Residue, then its C-alpha position, 0 to 999 in steps of 0.5 A: m579585827r580582819l575579815l576576808v571575803l571569800g564569797t559570794a555566791a548562792g547555791g551552785g556558784v556562778p557560773q552553775w555547772n548546769c545552767a547556760c542563763p545569760g548571768c552564766a554565760a557571761a560568767r564563762a566568757e568573762p572571768g570578773w562575773r565569777r563568784r565562788h560559793a558565799s564566806i567569809a573568814v574570821e581573824a580569831g588571833e595572830g595567824r589564826w582564823y575562823v571560817v564562816n561556812a564550809t563550802p564546796d569550793i573551801g580548798e580553792q578559797i583558802e588557796e586564793c586568800a595568802a592568809l588561809r594557806p599552810g606554812p612554814a610547818r609542813r602541816a601548819t595551817p592557819v584555819a582554827g575551825v570552822i562557824l556555820t549559820d545553818a546546815e545547808l549543803d552549800h554551807t557544809l559540803g565543805l567540811p569532807r574537803l578538810r578531813e586531812a586536818p588530824s581534828l576539826r573544829v565545828v562551832a554551830t548550833a545544837t539543830v545544825r549539828t543534829a541535822l549533820s551528824e544524822g542527816l548527813r553522818l558526816d561523824r560517821v563519814l569522817a571519822p577513819y579521817a579526822g575526829l569532829t569536834w563540835t562547839e555549840l555556837p551560843e544564842k543568848e549571848g556572845e561567848a568567847l571563841d577559843g578564850g580569845p578576843l573575839e565573842v560569837q552569837g547566833i541569831r535565830v533568822s529562819g526555821k528552813r530546814p535543808r531538803y534531807a533534813a525534811d523528817l528530822e525529829e526536832t532537836g536543839g530548839g529548832a535554830w536551823v538558820v542564824a546570822l552570826r554576830v562577832r565582836d572583837r573585846r578589845d575594840g568593840k567592833v561589831v560584825v554581822y554575817a547573814p547570808a541566808l534571811a527568810a525574815w527580820p526579826d527584831e533581835l537582828d535590828r538590836a543585833l545591827h544597831d551596834a554593828d560596822c560591819v554587815f553582811v545580809d543576804g542579797t539571794f534575788w532581786d526582787d520577789e519574782e525572780p526565780r519565777r521569772s527566770g524559770f528555774s521555780g514556780r516559788s517566790s524569793t519569799e517561799m523560797g526563804h530568801l528576802p529579796i533585796m528590792g520590793p515590798h518584802g526587800t531589805v535595801g531600806r532596813l540595810a540602809a537604816v543601819p547606823g555608821a556601818r558598811r553595808y554588803y549584801t552577798h549569796l547573790n544567785n546567778t539569775n541575780p541581775l547584780v553578778d553583772p559589776g555593771a548592773d545599775g542596780h550597784g548604782l542605785l544601791a550605792a545611793s543608799g550607802i550599799e555594796v555588793a562585797r567585794e571577792r578575795a577582799v580585805i576589810e579591817l574594822 
């Protein structure tokens, strides 16, 4: 299985357009600090890729990865579709940027589809440009993607709704946020992508047991970071993100995943890890964990 890391930032990216915090200021001065919105791409077959979450940066992310660029025919693209882990704006605003395609396949839970269709009315907005073809993301067990070698499965990790969907009628069993598990039937390799974690359920532990590569929510370094930074009165856990360190931290559970490459992704602009030289990188390395590197190619 081949993966591309397209971005590693939380909402707004680094730098965020209206923020002059130390991380954003440094990112404007040092290109190495810049991060695009969190996303990966998974190769579903030779020359066919699925992008996991369609971020506002998706056009630039495609251009920065040679394997995703169009050609050799004028309108031939290796991007076969998009898989969504949730309905948040940061993970879906890229869908309208793909409207030049005659059709666009989107794999998502029924809950996420309803939010996008009724809350954002994406079906109606995009219909004059490109029809959306929906495929439901299975939850009970993995199912083949496009009949190819990859199996995909969603694992519920949160019932957190996007703000725009706060008043929508509950549909689809409440699968608002899932971790994505992808298994290659050719060799059994498994990747789990969980950019947003409000909880760490037992089902996620089971999914990670045989994983070869894991990406986990690293939005905040500790629970008090949002309040300490002054942009929110809520803690990390209250905002729906388990922090890396502290009593609610995920570092110990991620370090315990056997035999896998382990990465944090979805970093907020206030997270000290946006600094490539921060001491936190050394602390994570001691547990065999890294921050995912943008534009990296990962072969499993």
